[in-house]
Steps between C-alpha positions, in 0.01 A plus 500: 500500500328450832159658542493768769221498757260787451546784748281489812215743463487788756178371657659161562808660650279709730303192610824316573624793710173509695523124560860526626405787731208301639719195563761720675233662717364159597847376594563809711167452677580138579842603627347756733281229650803284571683773691446457875310792653684725742449389860245703693631718779428362846227686688609709795324659795615812681325715761562655842460228760177642643343498154641153435323373812175656382538329163525149646186291447322371809387137514417241762793266569485123510773256599313191384737255330819686594829312531847654507607221265286657227762780473819325385816666635794552528599444137817578302333688216817603316690175556800667660507267801342752741132461585257785569585514871872539423431756227310720748776469759763595241293793376413646840829454684650820644832316510526234229548141620748258349342252262622142523422174327130444444439870569569463871537844658739595776566832664302803391270739679130578455258752647162362607278806475200334666678520836794734422754223560831425327563133430836343414397138459301415188343199668340737755304672225168409346395610153157646561234519233383857550148379428503155664412201286186431702391864469562487125286188478223671694501805274513351153777243459261210560386548141849513349685236305782309671756687288367841606507399866860384454588834340343686792685292758834568328445858383840662451358756257393746771727577792215516750353156431759303699678645804788362707402549865579347836334164555337625819331798330383289208346242730337774702336624180410150377218529243336810648401806299550865608173501695655234723877566497740782420876530551623708791652758265516602132125466473468726195750282317310189606160635389645616168657162428188311609275711276754476216491120507120498510489719189779314321317169531141623476407396853206633699473613864235432759314779679708502819824486301397797285400703805835435665694580182302821452579613854873424472540641149349835598831600659726363224654684204624198302385407149392157386661428163495146364491296182185292487574128477 
């Protein structure tokens, strides 16, 4: 007859249970470390435009080292065959153009709010950087990485960053800030979009620019509301 193993004493059984519980707790702890944390919510900024102007930091501007080539554009970020310029034209068209091979656009109608002009030929439009590349460089972008400058130059994440306008109005504006140039109409919209882009990208203003923005914003009821990049 086979000998039977003696029964496990209660103290041993209790120790075994404690050991199993400890091992399970350790495994659960390790597992929790391997689970990716939830992504943080993107920061946002929202304020009446006059307050948003007041909140902009003031700094001396410098154009030393600036080159337009330091802001790579126009790119095809989503690989759909249409670059940033075409994406803006498609998004802002009052009458949608036909899209041909290579994302060539034909037909369509756009409203250039800088000079209150309707345009029916896409090649007659410029895509304006609301805050010009040179102005961005002057007010903070000189210290950015190349990838951040590229993202700024192709910013489709905020409707006011890139605007389809008549070539003549865009070239009249050039790289001037609101102390030097304003559109003939829709000035509250322009100030709101300018200030929005400055907040979105953490850019400063110079003294004359802030004074001009303060003056224009005093008569505006719009709200600046942006996701911070």
